[in-house]
C-alpha positions, 0 to 999 in steps of 0.5 A: 471502462465498461465495467469494473470490478472491485475485489476488497472495500478497504481503504484503496479499494473504497479509494479507487471506487471514488477516484474511477466515478469521480473521473468517470471512469467506467460505466459500471463498478461493481464491488464484492467483499467477504465482509456482509458488514463492509459491503452493506456500508459501501452500498449506503456510501454508493461507492459502486453500482452492484454489490456482491458476497461472492468475486465470482460474480463481481468480476463478470463481463469485467474490462478491468479487476482490481483485487485490493485484499491482504497479499496472504488473501490472494490466491484465493481471491484469484481461484474464486475470480477464475472462473468468472473472468471474461477473456481479455480482462485485465486483472492487477491488485494493490498490493505491497509485495508482488513477489509473493501475489505473483506465485499466488495468482497466476496458477489459477487465474486463464491465460486468456486474460491479462496480469498486471500486478501494481501497487499503488503508494499511497494510504493513510492508517485509516481502514474500511470503506469509508475510509475512502479518498477520492484523491488519495492516487493525486501525484503519488506514484503506481508501481506496476511489475508487468510479466516479459511476455505483457500485452503491451496494448492491455498493461497500456491501459492499466496505466492509463487507467490510473494515470487517470486516477491522478497518479504516476505510474512506473515499472520494474520487476517484482523482485527489484518492487519488494526489495525498494519498498522494503527499504520505503515502507516494511521496515520502516512500519517494523521500527516504527511498531516497534518503539511503539511496543517498547514504549508499551513495555518500558516500565520506568515511564507511564502510559499517560507519559508516553502520549503525553510527550508523544510530539518529541517524535513518538508521535509520529510513529503511532500513525504509522503503527494504527495501519490495518494489523492484518494487511502488515502483517501479511507484508512481512511473512509475503516478502520475508527475505527481503525485510530480513535482509535490508533490516539487517543492513539497519541493525548493522548500521544501528550498531555503529550509531550507538557505537558513535554515541558511545564514543562521543564522535560527533562528527560522525554524527553531524555527517549522517544526520545532514546526509538524512536532512537532505532525503528530506529536502528531496523527497519533498521537492517531488512534491511526495510531502509538504514542508508545511511546520504543520503538516499532520502535527497542529503547530506543535515540533 
């Protein structure tokens, strides 16, 4: 790319900038962010070549524009950048909800650009420009949800960009993406937020005990529950149908599990735990996790 514009310089935006710089994927990286603090910090870290308070200025002459903002802000960003986009530019995003992003952004973008929504399935619980990692996307999936009438050459260029960042790319419809992510990411985050909140509200267990004895599994929930509140608020509000559908199925299964525990049905518990253990092995075999015993846990079990 001659010019890459990144709108929003948090964890994902900073990681794209660092990854693109490391691999020489753009001659010029333009960064825009509404937060003066984030923009100043991005400049201190040398994440880009130019820094802009206005997104419309950042996208001027850009071959590729990637919007790295909370899902709920997608429409506002699309309206802002529309007037600065050059014909033939590729416009994408990184939101973990796609149907809502398409509905918010597509009506405001000129027909002369190629709008190809995307979602790199990677991240940490940290946020802000300092959280960026140049290899965040290596061996991680990036899902693209191109429209039916997508320009194939533009799609291939975007696939090439993410592949060069180290990602594996798969294409699917926006609707299917949202259902897949509801079960693999959104509902698990909701469960994590809920169990940590329950612990905080449980008067019979003190806060010091919760923190002291968290290595039994609770600590893994707290890592997820430490994720950016604004981003996840927007995810649930904008993917409510898929989340509610999966949450309903989860609730039914949880009630069945509760019944098995109540009635001492050990065979049902053993069968479930055996199936779920196999899922874990599959994730490791696909390279999406490591089986090292101290991964993120300091050697504790």
